[in-house]
N, C-alpha and C positions, 0 to 999 in steps of 0.2 A: 504494500500500500504506500502511495507517495505521501511525502510530508506536506502538510497544509501550509500554504504561504501566509505570512503575517505582514501587514503594512501599517504605518502610522499616518493619521490624517486628522483634519480639523472638522468638527461637526458644523455643517452649514445650515441644516434644517432639522428641527425636532418637533415638527407640528403633527406628526403621525403617532398613532398609538403603537408602542413597542417597536418603532422603526426610527432610524436617523439616516440622513444623507451625509456621507463623509467625503471630503475633498482630499485627494492624495496628490501631492506634487512630486515630480521627478525631473531630473535634468537629462536631456538628450543632446547629442551633437548633430548639427545640421549635416546632411550627407555630402553636399557639395562644398559649402563654405566653411564648415568646421566650427561654427559659432555655437556656444552652449545656449540651449533654450530651455525654459521651464514649461513643462506640460502638466496639466491638471486633469485628473480623472475623478469622476464622482461615482460612488458606490452606495447602494442602499444596504444598510446593515441592520440586523435584528438587535434590538435594545431591550432585553428582558428587564422589566421593572422600571423602565424609563429613567435609568440612572444618568445617562449621558445627556448633557444639555448643550445648547447653542454656544459655539466657541470653544468647547473642550477639545483638548488633544487626546485622541483615543487610539488604541491599537485594535485593529480588526483582523480576524482570521477567516479563512475559507470555511464554509460549512455546507450543509446540504441545501438544496434549493427549497426555499420557503414560499416563494411566489415567483412570478414571471421574471422580476428583476432583482430579487433579494436572495443573494447567495453568500453573504458575509455575516459574521456575528461579532459584536463588540466583545473583545476579550477582556480589556481593562481600560480604565480611564487613567491616562498618564499624568495629565495636568488639568486642573479645573480652570475655567475662564473666569474673568472678573464678571460681576453681576451686570449683564447687558440689559436686563429688564428694569433696572433701578430707576432710570429716568423716564421710561415710557417707550412707546413705539416711535419709529422714525417719523411717522406722520404727525404725532404730537409735538415732537421736537421741532419739526419744520414749521408748525403753526405758531410757535413762540415768536414774539417780536425780536428782531435781530439787534436792535439798539434804540437810541433815541429817535423819535419820529421827526420828520422834517417840519419846518414852520408852516408849509402849505397844508400838511395833513393835520396840524394841531388845531386849526380853526374850524374844522368840520365837526 
């Protein structure tokens, strides 16, 4: 039986039940020019107990097929992310005023 491969990546979405999307970066050399490039692959991984959250660095390993696209399992959480939900969603932050209003808007 072949060894199961393990990779590290960052959780980019945790909106599903018992599943996360993990982005794995790798470096490859361009075939003709030889420049190093960063490539990103995304994997759906099984997250039993919903322990991994958005922004966490996790280690995933190959597993049995659990659905059409989900063939990886979160093995462990390497490093927790800072609390990204503390300030609110991106839409709420975008709606906050950026700074002092101009004099033209102040009279309205």
